[in-house]
N, C-alpha and C positions, 0 to 999 in steps of 0.2 A: 276477516268477517266472512261467514259461512252462509252462503245462500241456499234459499230451500228451492227445491224440485219445482215448483208451481211456479217459483220466480225468472227458470230460464228460459227463453225465448222459443226452444224447439218442444217446450210443453204447452205452451200457450196455444190455445184456439183462436185464430185470428179471424175477423169479421169475414173477410173476403175469403177465407178460407169453408166456411160454413156450411151446411150444406142447402138452407134456406138459400142462398146466392147463387146456387148452379141453376144455368137455364134449363128447361125443359124441351126448348125447341132443339128437332134435330139439325146437326149442320152437315151439309151438302158435301159429298167425297168430291176433292176438284181433282181435276185430270192435270197430269203435270205435263204442260208443254216440250219439256226437254226430253219427253218419251214419244214423241209424235213419229207416229210411221211413214211422216213425210220425209224424214231424217235419217231412216233407217239405213241398213244394208240394202243396196240396190240390188245386188248380186243374189241376195236370197229369196229362194219364193215363199210364196204367200203361207201353204199349209205348214205344219210341224214335221219335222223329218226327224229320223232317228238315225243314229251311227250304225256302222254295222255292226251286228252281231247283240244289239238291244231289242226289245220288244218280246212279245211272249208268243213266239212262232210255235212251239212245242208245249203240250200239255204239260202243266205244272204236278209234281206229286206223283207222274207215272213213270216207271221204267222205261226207258226209249230205246235202250241201247243195252246190249249184253254187259258191258263195262259200266253201269250205274249199279250205285250200292243202295238201293232203297232202306227203310228201315224194316220192313219185311225180310231182308237178308241179314238181320242181326239177332243175336241171343241178348236181349234188350232186358229180362229180369231175373233173379237170382234164384227162382225154382229153375227158372231153364237151366242155366249152368249146375245147379246142384242134379237135375235129372242125368245129364250127361255125364259127370263127374263122378257120379254113385254107381252106373249102369258101367260104363267104360267098356260097350260091348265092342269098338273097335280102338284100339292103341296102335300108334305110329311114333317111332321116333328119328328124327332127321338132325342132325348136328344137335344144335343148339336147343330145337324145340321138340316138345313132346304133344301129339296131338292125339284128343278122345272124341268118339264120335259115337252117335246112335241114330238109327235110322227115324225120320219124323214123318208126319203125315200128310206127304206129299207138299209142305210148303217150298218144297226145293232147298237146295242147299244155304244152310243158316250159319253167320260166323261169330265165336265168341272170343277174345281175347285177354290173358293174363299173362301182364308184364311186372313183374313186381319190382320194388325199390331194392331189395336184397339183391337182384341180380345187376341193376344198372341204376346207379344212384340218382346221375341225371335226368330230369324230366327231357330233354331234348332227345337224349339217346332213348329214353323209353319211347317218346313219341315216335321218333323215326321208325324202330322197330314196327310198332304198331302201323304206321302207314306204310310201310312196305307190303307186312301181312297183308291189309285190305288191298291192297292194288293185285298183288297175286291172288288174291281171293277172287276179286273183281274180274281178272283175265281167266282165270281157271271155271269159274263158276258154271258156267255150260256144260260143262263138260262131267261135272261133280254130281252124285249120284243125291237122292234126298237126305241130306244127313244134316243135324245139330253137332257142330263142330266146336271143339273147344282147342286153342292152341294155347301153349304154355311154354315161356321162357325158361329152360331149366336153368342156362348158364350162361354167361357173357362171353365164354369163348368160342371163338370161329364167327364172332359178329361182324368182321370184314367183308366176307364175302353172302350177303343177307339175302340178296334177291335169287342167288342162284339155290340157296338152303330153303327157302321158301317155295320155289318154285317144287323141291324135292318134296316139302313136306305134302302137297298136294298129288303129286305121282304116287307118292307111297300109298296117303290115304285112298285114291282110286283104286291100285293093285289090291290092297288089303280090303275093300269091300266087296269086290269081284271075288275073293278068295272065299271071303264068307260067305257070300251068295252061292258058291257054287258048292262048297260043302255041307 
């Protein structure tokens, strides 16, 4: 025998579930006796405490040290990359990296990265290269002139000594920009 959907119990509206039977009085919240303060930890002080390192001691969103890498230190839009790659005013090759740079309007050094899938197939490897480049940029950023820099991974050969090569990119870039300024 087939039953119709209306005859099934979960589709029927019961009288006790109907909104006319819902009370309009507010129910007062009860305090739970099992959480009373008298049974709490006697060693703990009254005020709230923060663990070391927690809290907002420094201002949020501002670069507080030369090692910070705020959004203003990055090339974030396509037109910024296009400007650097089209002019290629300063070109440097160091190991497996090629760097292009253009002077900017006093924003300080800004970084853009191009790490293609053709050179490194695994995302883990691409992310490692970007992380090492960003870190070396953070360290050497105070000594860099105000340039928009795009660093491109050309080949995967020589990736083993990545931090040394990344450091060389910035020293070669500084030397080349000084050479351009002098001439």
